[in-house]
C-alpha positions in Angstrom: 0.0 0.0 0.0 2.8 2.4 0.9 4.5 1.7 -2.4 1.4 2.7 -4.3 1.2 5.9 -2.2 4.9 6.7 -3.0 4.2 6.2 -6.7 1.2 8.5 -6.6 3.2 11.2 -4.8 6.0 11.0 -7.4 3.7 11.0 -10.4 3.9 7.3 -11.1 7.7 6.9 -10.6 8.8 4.4 -8.0 10.3 6.0 -4.9 13.9 5.2 -3.9 14.1 4.0 -0.4 17.2 3.7 1.7 17.7 1.5 4.8 20.4 0.1 6.9 20.6 -3.6 8.0 20.9 -4.6 11.6 24.7 -5.3 12.0 26.8 -6.7 14.8 30.6 -6.7 15.1 32.6 -9.1 17.2 36.2 -10.1 18.0 36.2 -13.8 17.2 39.7 -14.5 18.6 41.6 -15.3 15.3 39.4 -13.0 13.2 37.0 -10.0 13.3 33.5 -11.0 12.5 30.7 -8.7 11.1 27.2 -10.0 10.7 24.4 -8.3 8.9 20.7 -9.3 8.8 19.7 -9.4 5.1 16.5 -11.6 5.1 15.1 -12.3 1.6 18.0 -10.6 -0.2 19.6 -12.6 -3.0 23.4 -13.0 -2.9 23.8 -11.2 -6.3 22.2 -8.1 -4.8 24.9 -7.8 -2.0 28.2 -6.1 -2.5 31.1 -6.4 0.0 34.2 -4.3 -0.5 37.4 -3.5 1.4 38.9 0.0 0.7 42.0 0.4 2.8 40.9 0.0 6.4 37.2 0.4 5.6 34.7 -2.4 5.1 31.6 -1.6 3.1 28.4 -3.7 2.7 25.9 -2.4 0.3 23.3 -3.4 -2.2 20.0 -2.8 -3.9 16.8 -4.8 -3.7 14.3 -3.7 -6.3 10.7 -4.9 -6.7 11.6 -7.4 -9.5 14.1 -9.2 -7.3 12.2 -8.8 -4.0 10.5 -12.2 -4.0 8.0 -11.8 -1.2 10.2 -9.2 0.6 8.5 -6.7 2.8 8.1 -3.3 1.3 10.3 -1.7 3.9 13.3 -3.7 2.6 13.0 -2.6 -1.0 15.6 0.0 -2.0 19.3 0.5 -1.3 21.1 -0.4 1.8 24.6 0.3 3.1 26.9 0.0 6.0 30.5 0.8 6.6 33.0 0.4 9.4 36.7 1.0 10.0 38.5 -2.3 10.7 41.4 -2.7 13.1 44.9 -2.4 11.8 45.8 -6.0 12.4 43.0 -7.3 10.1 44.5 -9.1 7.0 42.9 -7.4 4.1 43.9 -10.3 1.8 42.1 -12.8 4.1 38.4 -11.6 4.0 35.6 -14.0 3.5 31.9 -13.3 3.1 29.0 -15.8 3.2 25.3 -15.3 3.0 23.4 -18.1 4.7 19.7 -18.1 5.8 19.5 -14.3 5.5 22.6 -13.5 7.5 25.7 -12.1 5.8 28.9 -13.1 7.8 32.1 -11.3 6.9 35.3 -12.7 8.5 38.5 -10.7 8.6 41.4 -12.9 9.7 43.9 -11.2 12.1 47.4 -10.9 10.7 49.1 -10.4 14.0 51.4 -7.8 12.3 49.8 -4.8 14.0 49.8 -6.3 17.5 50.5 -4.1 20.5 54.1 -4.2 21.5 56.0 -2.4 24.3 58.2 0.5 23.4 61.3 1.2 25.5 61.4 4.7 27.0 64.9 6.3 26.9 66.3 9.6 27.9 67.6 12.1 25.5 70.7 14.0 26.7 71.6 17.3 25.1 68.9 17.4 22.7 
């Protein structure tokens, strides 16, 4: 019903809707894990990208690919986070199972916290 009202308001053109999935982030020990709820969204409509230290999850679900999806989920969605420095950007895996996207970023161990000796500077 709301879709029809949106079309009437825009003179027959479909309205573009934006939404953000429910997302959780966790430290899984050997990897950082990001989970996003994407029920009813086909894998081909989801895009996962790493750009430097940023992880982006985005996509579009239009009416033609929305097989029984609720109207509130039709449109574009996006989410982005900055990942810790010890995440291995070459070891990223994303799986979409039962409406939950799980992204695993393996820890490299290269950016681990280490002690730094404190010295004294004499004369400058």
